[in-house]
Each structure stands twice: as C-alpha cells, then as structure tokens.
C-alpha positions in Angstrom: -4.2 13.9 -0.2 -2.6 17.1 -1.5 0.5 15.4 -0.4 0.1 12.5 -3.2 0.4 14.7 -5.9 2.8 17.6 -4.3 5.7 14.4 -3.4 5.7 12.9 -6.7 6.4 16.1 -8.4 8.8 16.8 -5.6 10.6 13.4 -6.4 11.7 14.3 -10.2 13.9 16.8 -8.1 15.0 15.8 -4.6 15.5 12.0 -3.5 12.9 9.6 -2.0 14.9 9.4 1.7 16.1 13.2 1.7 12.5 14.9 0.9 11.8 12.1 4.0 14.4 13.5 6.1 13.6 17.6 5.4 10.1 16.6 5.7 10.6 14.6 9.7 13.0 17.8 10.5 10.6 20.2 9.9 7.4 18.7 11.4 9.7 17.9 14.2 10.2 21.8 14.6 7.0 22.7 13.9 5.5 21.0 16.9 8.8 21.2 19.0 7.3 25.0 18.8 4.1 23.9 19.2 4.2 21.5 22.2 7.6 22.6 23.5 6.1 22.5 27.2 5.0 19.4 26.8 8.4 18.4 27.1 8.8 18.3 30.5 6.4 15.6 30.8 9.3 13.5 28.4 10.3 9.9 30.9 11.1 6.7 29.7 7.3 5.3 28.6 7.4 8.6 25.9 11.0 7.3 24.9 9.2 3.6 24.2 6.2 4.6 22.8 8.2 7.1 20.6 10.4 4.2 19.2 7.3 2.3 19.0 5.4 5.1 16.7 8.8 6.3 15.1 9.8 2.7 13.4 6.6 1.7 11.7 5.9 6.0 10.5 9.4 5.6 9.0 8.8 2.4 7.2 5.4 3.6 6.1 6.6 6.5 4.3 9.6 5.1 3.1 7.6 2.3 1.0 5.4 4.5 -0.1 7.3 7.1 -0.9 9.5 4.7 -2.8 6.2 3.5 -4.5 4.9 6.8 -5.7 7.8 6.8 -7.8 6.6 4.0 -10.1 2.9 4.6 -10.2 0.2 7.3 -10.2 -0.8 9.7 -7.3 -4.5 8.2 -7.7 -3.3 4.5 -7.2 -1.0 5.2 -4.1 -3.4 7.6 -2.6 -6.3 4.4 -3.3 -3.6 1.6 -2.6 -2.1 3.0 0.7 -6.0 2.9 2.3 -5.4 -0.9 2.9 -5.2 0.3 6.6 -8.4 0.3 6.6 -8.8 -3.5 6.1 -5.8 -4.6 7.8 -6.5 -2.6 11.2 -9.2 -4.5 12.4 -7.5 -7.8 11.5 -4.3 -6.4 13.6 -6.8 -5.1 16.4 -7.4 -8.9 16.9 -4.4 -10.2 16.6 -3.1 -7.7 19.1 -6.2 -7.4 21.6 -8.4 -10.3 20.0 -11.3 -8.1 19.3 -12.5 -9.8 16.4 -13.6 -8.3 13.4 -17.7 -8.0 13.2 -19.3 -8.6 9.8 -19.0 -5.1 8.4 -15.2 -4.9 9.2 -15.3 -8.5 6.9 -17.4 -7.3 4.1 -15.7 -3.7 4.1 -12.1 -5.9 3.7 -13.4 -7.8 0.7 -14.6 -4.7 -0.8 -11.4 -2.9 -0.6 -9.4 -6.0 -2.1 -11.8 -6.3 -5.0 -11.3 -2.4 -5.5 -7.8 -3.0 -4.7 -7.3 -5.3 -7.7 -9.3 -3.5 -9.7 -7.6 0.1 -9.4 -3.7 -2.0 -9.0 -4.2 -4.3 -12.1 -3.2 -2.9 -15.8 -4.3 -4.2 -19.2 -1.9 -7.3 -18.8 -3.5 -8.5 -15.3 -0.4 -7.7 -13.5 0.9 -5.3 -11.0 4.1 -2.9 -11.3 6.6 -2.2 -8.4 5.2 0.6 -6.8 1.4 -0.5 -6.5 3.0 -3.5 -4.6 4.8 -1.3 -2.4 2.5 0.9 -1.8 0.1 -1.7 -0.4 3.5 -2.9 1.7 2.8 0.3 3.2 -0.6 -0.3 4.5 0.5 -2.5 6.6 3.5 0.0 8.3 0.2 2.5 8.6 -1.7 0.0 10.4 0.4 -1.3 12.9 1.2 2.8 13.5 -2.9 3.4 13.9 -2.8 0.1 16.4 0.4 1.6 19.0 -1.0 5.2 18.3 -4.4 4.1 19.9 -2.5 2.7 23.1 -0.1 5.5 23.6 -2.4 8.1 23.5 -4.2 6.9 26.2 -2.0 8.2 28.6 0.2 10.5 27.0 0.9 14.2 25.3 -0.7 13.9 21.6 2.0 16.8 20.8 5.0 15.0 22.5 4.0 11.6 21.1 4.5 13.6 17.4 7.6 15.5 18.6 9.5 12.1 19.2 8.0 9.9 16.3 8.5 12.0 14.0 12.4 12.7 15.6 12.9 8.5 15.1 11.7 9.0 11.9 13.9 12.3 10.7 17.2 9.9 12.3 16.6 7.2 10.2 15.9 9.0 7.0 19.5 11.0 8.0 21.1 7.6 8.2 19.8 6.1 5.3 19.7 9.0 2.6 23.5 8.9 2.1 23.1 5.4 1.7 20.6 5.5 -1.2 21.6 8.6 -2.8 23.9 11.9 -2.8 21.8 15.1 -2.2 21.4 16.6 -5.7 24.0 19.8 -6.1 21.0 21.8 -7.7 16.8 22.0 -6.6 14.4 23.9 -7.9 13.3 26.8 -5.8 9.6 24.7 -6.7 11.1 21.8 -5.1 11.8 24.1 -1.6 8.3 25.5 -1.7 6.8 21.7 -1.9 8.9 20.5 0.5 7.9 23.2 3.1 4.2 22.9 2.4 5.1 19.1 3.0 6.7 19.8 6.4 3.7 22.2 7.5 0.3 21.2 5.9 0.7 17.3 5.1 3.0 16.7 8.6 2.6 19.0 11.4 -1.0 20.2 10.9 -2.3 17.0 10.2 -0.7 14.6 13.1 
C-alpha cells in the first residue's frame, strides 16, 4: 500500500518505465541474494513459467504506473483491486471451476464501488482510472499462472525469473518512450530503493 504514495512522488522526477526498470532489477538482485542456492534447480519449466509470469507482471505494472501519473494514489490503489473480481472468472475460463454466489455478489459490490470511486462530478472517467482498471486484468492473469507455477517450483526462483523478464522488458522499452533524466534528486533514489526492497522483493 505504501508504494502508491511513494511511487506517485517519484514519478514527478523519473519517468515510469525507468522507475520500473530499476525497481525490477533491484528486486531481481535481492531475490537472487536470498535464493542463490535455488538457482541449481533451473530448467526449461522454470524458463516457461518465468516468461508466463514476467509478461503479465510487466504489463500490469506498466499500465498501473502510467495510470498513477494521471490519477490519485487512493484511486489507483482501489481500482487495482479489480483483480479480486476478475480472478474467479478467469479461473472459470481456464479451469472450468464456476464462481459461486459469493464470488458473483462480491463482483457486483466491487464494480459498484469502482464506479463510485472512479467517476468524477461529470460522470466521466479519466485515462488514469481506465489504465488502472486494465492492470487488474493482468494482475488476475498473473495470480492464475502463479497458482499453477508454485505447485512444483521454488517461489524464490520463480520470483527471480519473473523479475528478470520484467526488468529486461522495461530496460528495452524505457529508452523508446523517454530519456533518462539528467538530474535525479536524492529523495527519488531513496524512494526507488524502498520500492526495490520493501514493495518488490520483500512483498513477493
């Protein structure tokens, strides 16, 4: 939760994809330090799940962080939680397990809340709200893949690999979108370090 406020301030001085590139790289090295002994387990199945986890993780964080540029941290945090609604229905689509009445009721309540939070006085939604809601789909997809991946694989090694995939994609795309700023304040570096450690490595 703290990441939303910290990230909002950091984006004032460092562009989105550069923040994410550094964030995922930092998380990658942190997890590698913690689980370096797990690296010996690496095989093709880890590579597959690393890609399947890294791609939606990259997509979710990119649209969420771009959304945060145009909306408030509170709305960004609330609308991100749309994945709670989407997961049971994606699980149904992939694994044929039908949502129960509690899932459906919760979905209706959450959708109502999303509408109340995201609408402004003119009953319209800004681009930041829309992007944040899209990230919910990618987070839901990430959770679905994670549920399968962790059944027979090391959580630490899966985290290393998905961070690696997301980091590489960010480093590739960041220069295409914007140049790295010439001057980054010390406060932004401290915030990014916090994002790498507490909001990426530790929470995953």
